[in-house]
N, C-alpha and C positions, 0 to 999 in steps of 0.2 A: 438689648432686650426689647426695645420698641419695634425693631425689625421682626423679631420673633412674634410679638403680639399682633402686628399687622398681618404677617403671614398666616398665623393661626386663625385670626378673625376672618380673613378673606377666604380661607379654605374650609373652615368648619361651619361658618354661618350658612352657606347653601346646603351643606349636608344635614344640618339640623332643621333648616327652614322647609326644605322640600317634603320630608315626611309629615311635618305639621300641616303644611298647606294641603297635602293630599288627604289627610285625615279630616280636616275641616270641610273640604269640598265634598268628600264622600258622605259625610254625615249631615249635610245641609238638607232641609226638607225639599223634596222635589215638587215642583208645581206642574200639575197636569193641565193641558189645554181645556178650557171650558167647552162643554158640549152644549150646543143649542138645538132645540127642537123647533122646526118651522113647519107650519101647515099652510098649504096652498090649495086653492081651487081655481081652475081655469078650464077653458073650453077649446077644443080642437075642431076645426071645420074641415072635414075631409070631402073633397069634391072631385068626382071623376068626370063631371060634365058641367056645361054652362060657361059663361064668360069668365068665371073665377076658378077654372079648373086648377087644382093644386095637387092632384095625384094622377100618375100615369103608369100603366102596365109597361114594364120593360122586357119581360120575358115570360114565357109560359109554354104549355104543350102545343099551342097554335101560334106561337110567336107573340108579338105585342098586342095582338087582337084578342088574346085569351081573357076571359072574364076573371076578375079577382075572386069570384066565388068557386073557382076550380083549383083543385090541389096542384101545387107546384108553381103557381103564378107569383111572380116577383113584381113588386110595386115600389116606385120611388115617390116620396112625398115631400112637399114644401107647404104644409098646411098653416093657415093663419091660426094663431092662438089669441083668444080674447078673454076679457074679464068676465063677461056674461055669455049666456047662450045665444043671444041675438047677434046676427052677423054685423049689425051696426054698432055693437058694443065695442069699446076701446080695444084696439089690437095692442097686445103687450109682447108679442113674440111670434116665433115660427117653430113648428114641429117639422124637423128636417131629418130624413133618413129613409128607411125602407121597411117593408114588411113582406112576408111571404106566406102564402096560404099553405100551411104545413099540416093540415088535417085531411086524412084520406077522403072523408065525406065532404070536404070543402067548407066546413063550418067553423074553422079555426085558423087564426093567423099567428105568426110569431113576429113581434115588433122589435125593432132596433132603431131608435131615433133619438135625436137631441131636441130638447126644448130650449131654444135660444131666445133669451129675453132681450128685446130691443127697446122697450119702454118701461117706465115705472121704477119701483124700488130696486129691482134686481137687474136692471139694464146692464148688459155686458157680461152677464153670468149665464150659465147653462146647466141643465140637468140631463144626464144620460139615462134613458129608459130602455128596458129590455124585458121581454117576457111574453107569455102566451096571451092571446086574445080570442078565446072561444066566444065569438060575438053573438051567438044565440043565447048565451047566459046573461041574465040581467046585470050582475056585478062581476067584474073580472079584476083580479089582483095582479099587479106587475111589480117588478123591482126597479128601484132607482139605484144604479150601480156606481155612479160617479158624478162629478160636477166640476164646474170652474167658477172663478170669481167668488162671489158670496158663498157659493156652495162647495168650496174645496173640501176634500176629505168627507164628502157626503156618503151616507148610506140611508136607505129607506125603502118605502113601498108606496104604492098608490092603488086606488080603487077607481076603475073606469066604468062608467055607465053610459048607455046610449040615450041622449036627450031627444034626438030626432033622427029618423032614418027614412030615406026615399029609395027603396030597393030598385025601382024601375030606372031611376036616373043616377043611381049609385052616389048619393049625397048623404052625409051623416054629420051630426054634431055630437061630439063625445065630451062628457064631463070627466075631468081628471081631478080627483081629490087625493093630494099627495102629502105624505108625512115624511120628513127627513130629519136626520140628526147630523150635525156638522160642527167643526171647530169654530170657535168664536174668538175674536180679539178682545172682547169685553171682559 
């Protein structure tokens, strides 16, 4: 009889326990990751000339000598990103990527670049920015489509305004006011 009880217990126990465990785990409350909203303001210094050149034309209808103000011109950038509009403001990262003049009249760009944070609270993280930049408009909205580090699973948008522009020397300071939502460990 003890052999029968041992056999029945060892065989029936898993058959009873598995459905119970399945039901319990299926009916436990699910925890969703906490979504955090982060607002950032920073400045991008886009310089086609001077000792601190950070943007270069790589292709266009006249080759790399084509003006960025002409349709079809492709530009590579590695622009400083600072906390404030002044060039001597603390550098917190780099805006690295490209943009193309994608408007027939030459007054609009399409941006695709990463803001790579090298200092401060978000050091080691990045935001991926994409969207139109009709630079003759005062405020331009763009998408934040991805991110790394602190900004994993990010989505959001930003408003870009021109703080300073020198058309003759092709130098500009752009203010980016960014709002993103992302998962948080908190």
